[in-house]
C-alpha positions as CSV (number, residue, x, y, z in Angstrom):
1,X,-26.9,-7.1,-60.2
2,X,-25.5,-10.5,-59.6
3,X,-22.0,-8.9,-58.8
4,X,-23.7,-6.8,-56.2
5,X,-25.5,-9.8,-54.5
6,X,-22.2,-11.8,-54.6
7,X,-20.3,-8.8,-53.2
8,X,-22.8,-8.6,-50.3
9,X,-22.6,-12.5,-49.5
10,X,-18.8,-12.3,-49.5
11,X,-19.0,-9.4,-47.2
12,X,-21.7,-11.0,-44.9
13,X,-19.5,-14.2,-45.0
14,X,-16.6,-12.3,-43.8
15,X,-18.4,-10.5,-41.0
16,X,-20.0,-13.8,-39.9
17,X,-16.4,-15.4,-39.8
18,X,-15.1,-12.4,-37.9
19,X,-17.8,-12.4,-35.3
20,X,-17.5,-16.4,-34.9
21,X,-13.7,-15.9,-34.4
22,X,-14.4,-13.2,-31.7
23,X,-16.9,-15.3,-29.9
24,X,-14.7,-18.3,-29.7
25,X,-11.7,-16.1,-28.6
26,X,-13.9,-14.8,-25.7
27,X,-15.0,-18.3,-24.8
28,X,-11.6,-19.5,-24.7
29,X,-10.3,-16.6,-22.7
30,X,-13.1,-17.2,-20.2
31,X,-12.5,-20.8,-19.8
32,X,-8.8,-20.3,-19.0
33,X,-9.8,-18.2,-15.7
34,X,-12.6,-20.4,-14.5
35,X,-11.5,-22.6,-11.5
36,X,-12.4,-26.2,-11.3
37,X,-15.4,-26.5,-8.9
38,X,-15.4,-29.8,-7.3
39,X,-18.0,-29.4,-4.6
40,X,-20.1,-26.5,-3.1
41,X,-22.9,-27.2,-0.5
42,X,-24.8,-24.8,1.6
43,X,-26.9,-25.5,4.8
44,X,-29.0,-23.4,7.1
45,X,-29.3,-24.6,10.5
46,X,-30.4,-22.9,13.7
47,X,-30.0,-19.4,12.2
48,X,-26.5,-20.1,10.8
49,X,-25.5,-20.5,7.4
50,X,-22.7,-23.0,6.5
51,X,-21.0,-23.2,3.1
52,X,-18.2,-25.7,1.9
53,X,-16.3,-25.2,-1.2
54,X,-13.8,-27.4,-2.7
55,X,-12.1,-26.2,-6.0
56,X,-8.9,-26.8,-8.0
57,X,-6.9,-23.6,-9.0
58,X,-4.4,-23.5,-11.9
59,X,-1.8,-21.6,-10.0
60,X,0.9,-22.4,-7.6
61,X,0.3,-22.5,-3.8
62,X,2.5,-19.6,-3.1
63,X,0.5,-17.1,-5.6
64,X,-2.8,-18.4,-4.3
65,X,-1.8,-17.6,-0.7
66,X,-0.7,-14.5,-1.8
67,X,-4.0,-13.5,-3.3
68,X,-5.7,-14.6,-0.1
69,X,-3.7,-12.4,2.3
70,X,-3.5,-9.3,0.2
71,X,-6.3,-7.3,1.9
72,X,-5.6,-4.2,-0.1
73,X,-7.4,-6.1,-3.1
74,X,-9.6,-8.3,-1.1
75,X,-12.7,-6.9,-2.6
76,X,-11.7,-8.4,-5.9
77,X,-12.2,-11.8,-4.5
78,X,-15.9,-11.6,-3.9
79,X,-18.7,-9.2,-5.3
80,X,-20.2,-8.7,-1.9
81,X,-17.0,-7.2,-0.4
82,X,-17.0,-3.5,-0.8
83,X,-14.1,-2.5,1.5
84,X,-11.5,-4.4,3.3
85,X,-8.4,-3.4,5.4
86,X,-6.1,-4.2,8.1
87,X,-6.8,-2.3,11.3
88,X,-4.1,-3.8,13.3
89,X,-1.0,-6.1,13.1
90,X,-1.0,-8.1,16.3
91,X,2.0,-10.1,15.2
92,X,3.3,-11.1,11.6
93,X,0.7,-14.0,11.6
94,X,-2.2,-12.4,13.4
95,X,-4.3,-9.5,12.0
96,X,-7.6,-7.7,12.8
97,X,-9.3,-6.9,9.6
98,X,-12.2,-4.9,8.8
99,X,-14.5,-5.7,5.6
100,X,-17.9,-4.0,4.5
101,X,-20.1,-6.5,2.8
102,X,-23.4,-6.0,0.7
103,X,-26.1,-8.5,1.4
104,X,-28.7,-8.2,-1.1
105,X,-32.1,-10.0,-1.5
106,X,-34.5,-9.5,-4.5
107,X,-35.9,-6.3,-3.2
108,X,-33.2,-4.7,-1.1
109,X,-29.5,-4.3,-0.2
110,X,-28.0,-3.6,3.0
111,X,-24.3,-3.0,3.7
112,X,-23.0,-4.5,6.8
113,X,-19.6,-4.3,8.7
114,X,-17.6,-7.4,10.0
115,X,-14.2,-7.2,12.1
116,X,-12.4,-10.5,12.2
117,X,-9.2,-11.9,14.0
118,X,-7.4,-13.4,11.1
119,X,-4.6,-16.2,11.7
120,X,-2.1,-17.3,9.2
121,X,-1.1,-20.8,9.9
122,X,2.1,-22.3,8.3
123,X,1.4,-20.9,4.9
124,X,-1.5,-23.5,4.2
125,X,-4.4,-22.2,6.4
126,X,-6.2,-18.7,6.9
127,X,-8.5,-19.0,10.0
128,X,-10.7,-15.9,10.6
129,X,-13.2,-15.4,13.6
130,X,-15.7,-12.7,13.7
131,X,-15.6,-10.3,16.8
132,X,-19.4,-10.1,17.4
133,X,-19.4,-7.2,19.6
134,X,-17.7,-4.9,16.7
135,X,-19.7,-6.5,14.0
136,X,-23.2,-7.1,12.5
137,X,-22.9,-10.7,12.9
138,X,-23.5,-12.7,16.0
139,X,-21.0,-15.4,14.9
140,X,-18.7,-16.2,12.1
141,X,-15.9,-18.4,11.2
142,X,-14.0,-18.6,7.7
143,X,-11.3,-21.1,6.9
144,X,-9.3,-21.2,3.8
145,X,-7.1,-24.1,3.1
146,X,-4.4,-24.3,0.4
147,X,-2.6,-27.4,-0.5
148,X,-0.3,-28.3,-3.6
149,X,-1.8,-30.6,-6.0
150,X,-0.2,-31.5,-9.3
151,X,0.9,-28.2,-11.1
152,X,-1.9,-26.3,-9.2
153,X,-3.5,-25.7,-5.8
154,X,-6.4,-27.4,-4.1
155,X,-8.5,-24.5,-2.5
156,X,-10.9,-25.5,0.1
157,X,-13.2,-22.8,1.8
158,X,-15.7,-23.3,4.7
159,X,-17.8,-20.3,6.0
160,X,-20.2,-20.6,9.1
161,X,-21.9,-17.2,9.6
162,X,-24.8,-16.2,11.8
163,X,-26.2,-12.7,11.0
164,X,-27.4,-10.3,13.8
165,X,-29.4,-8.4,11.3
166,X,-32.9,-9.2,10.2
167,X,-33.4,-11.6,7.4
168,X,-36.8,-11.8,5.6
169,X,-38.5,-15.0,6.8
170,X,-39.5,-17.9,4.3
171,X,-37.6,-16.4,1.3
172,X,-34.8,-14.9,3.2
173,X,-32.9,-18.3,3.9
174,X,-33.3,-19.4,0.4
175,X,-32.0,-16.2,-1.2
176,X,-29.2,-16.0,1.3
177,X,-28.0,-19.5,0.3
178,X,-28.2,-18.7,-3.4
179,X,-26.0,-15.4,-2.8
180,X,-23.4,-17.8,-0.8
181,X,-23.2,-20.1,-3.6
182,X,-22.7,-17.4,-6.2
183,X,-20.2,-16.0,-4.0
184,X,-18.4,-19.0,-3.6
185,X,-18.2,-19.8,-7.2
186,X,-17.2,-16.2,-8.0
187,X,-14.4,-16.3,-5.3
188,X,-12.7,-19.5,-6.7
189,X,-12.7,-18.0,-10.2
190,X,-11.2,-14.7,-8.9
191,X,-8.6,-16.3,-6.9
192,X,-7.4,-18.2,-10.0
193,X,-7.3,-15.0,-12.1
194,X,-5.6,-13.0,-9.6
195,X,-3.0,-15.7,-8.8
196,X,-2.3,-16.1,-12.5
197,X,-1.8,-12.3,-12.8
198,X,0.9,-12.5,-10.0
199,X,2.7,-15.3,-12.1
200,X,2.7,-13.1,-15.2
201,X,4.2,-10.0,-13.5
């Protein structure tokens, strides 16, 4: 009887140690792909939503820039992007880009389309402006800035957007700000992971 109890105890200890090791491994793996978020702030003013994100990415500038300009995989950068593609190459530095985005509130999700003119500026800045007459947004500007810092990259993102579709009053702006905050954090982490995937290839 005592041998049986001892056997079960040893087995239980082994299982617990195994589970603990697995949990620690998962946590360590997760921490390696999390960008350092230095600042994120979001404002709602006169119908427009403005977000500023400042983060540090543990990957070189060239890899980060490659991720931000790879529109075939752009939906991997943000959860809300469902589809992205280049419609037209005006020049090697200027594109017309289509994206389909999901905007979700607590009780509904809607898919909206956005067409932007994207300018690549000196491999350090990506500047996109919404074309309102072809989009579900009255106004929109997105600016990515990448600069070398130590062995990694400082990544700054500024988004200013004004939807042309209905947003529920009272709770709508609060939910919209929460969604943008989540997307800003998710984007920084995703860019770091994708950039490191490029390095490892």
